[in-house]
N, C-alpha and C positions, 0 to 999 in steps of 0.2 A: 599470530593468533586471526579467525576471524574478522569479520567487519558484518554489522548489521545495519539495510537500510530499513527504517521504520515508516508507517504511514497511520493517518486518522482520518476518517472522512465520512461523511453523511452520503448514506445512497437514499432514495426512495425505496420503500419497501418493494411497491410495486415494478419497480426495476430489479429485485434480486437476483433472478435468473437471467437476465442482460448482464449484470454485474459480473456472474459467476461464468459467464460464457467468457467474458473479456478478459478474466484471471488465466481461464485454460487456453483461451487465446495467447497470450503474453505471455506463458512460461517456457514454451519452447524458444522464443527468442533471447527471453532473459537467461535461458542455460545456455543457450548459445554464445555468449556472453560470458560466460564464465559462475554463474548464478550457482548456489549448490543445494538452495533449498527457496519454493516459494509457499509461505503461508496465508491466507487470507480470512480471516473470522469474521462473522457476523454476529453482533451485539445480541444477549438474550437476557442479561440480567446488569441494566446499565443503571444504576440510582441516581435519580436527580441529585443534582449537584446542588449547593448553597453558594459557595465561594467559588470552589473549581470543581471540576467533574469532565469525563467524554462529554455530556450533551450539550454543556457550556463552551466546553474547548471547540467544537462545532456549529455551533448554534443552531441544536438540532431542532428540525421545525416537523410539525405532526403529519404524521405519516413515514417516516424518516427512520432508517436504524445506522446506530454507528458501525462501522466496520474498521476494523484495526487488523492492518498487513505487517508482515515481513518479507523481506530478500536477506536471506545467511548469504555473503562471498566470503572467499578462501583471504581475503586480503579488502581493504582499502581500495589500494592502486586497481583492481579489478572491476571493482564497484565505479570506482572515478572514468575507468575507460567507458565502462560500459554506459555513463550517461552521457561523455560526450559523442560516442557513437552513435547514439540513439536516433540525437537531434537530425543524423543525416541520413538514418536508414527507414525507406519507404515502409516497411513491415509495421514498424512501432505508428508511423505518421494514420496508418488506417484503422487504428486501434478505436474501439467504440470505448468511449468514458463515461458509461454512465452516472457521472456524481459530478456535484457541484466543486470546480477544483478550486474556486476562491476559498471555501471554506475547510480545504482540504490541507493538514499539514504532515510535512516530511523530515527526516535528517539521518544523520547516518551516527551510528552509536559503536564504538569501541568495547566489547565483552570486557568484564574485567572478572567474570568467574565464572565457568561455564561446568555442565556436570553431565 
């Protein structure tokens, strides 16, 4: 079964084009490491949280948007191998990361239902 790596991060609205350019540049690299799909989404309807919420999770600041993204892999082994290899790959080292990595969260997910 497939495997998903999910990401949630705040990005300055002024850096939207920069973020999209970074995502486009990263796709050929992820694809070369076996990724099947990369999806980058820009928050448009993010209701303010009271106890939990996307805004609270990333400590959203004025002038920022929430970005929710995922990479689909054929399996966890392929995803894990990518993360190990990319640390030494100079192509990844040169990536522009237009977001606050300290407020980014990510994790790996095993699908329990796909349609």
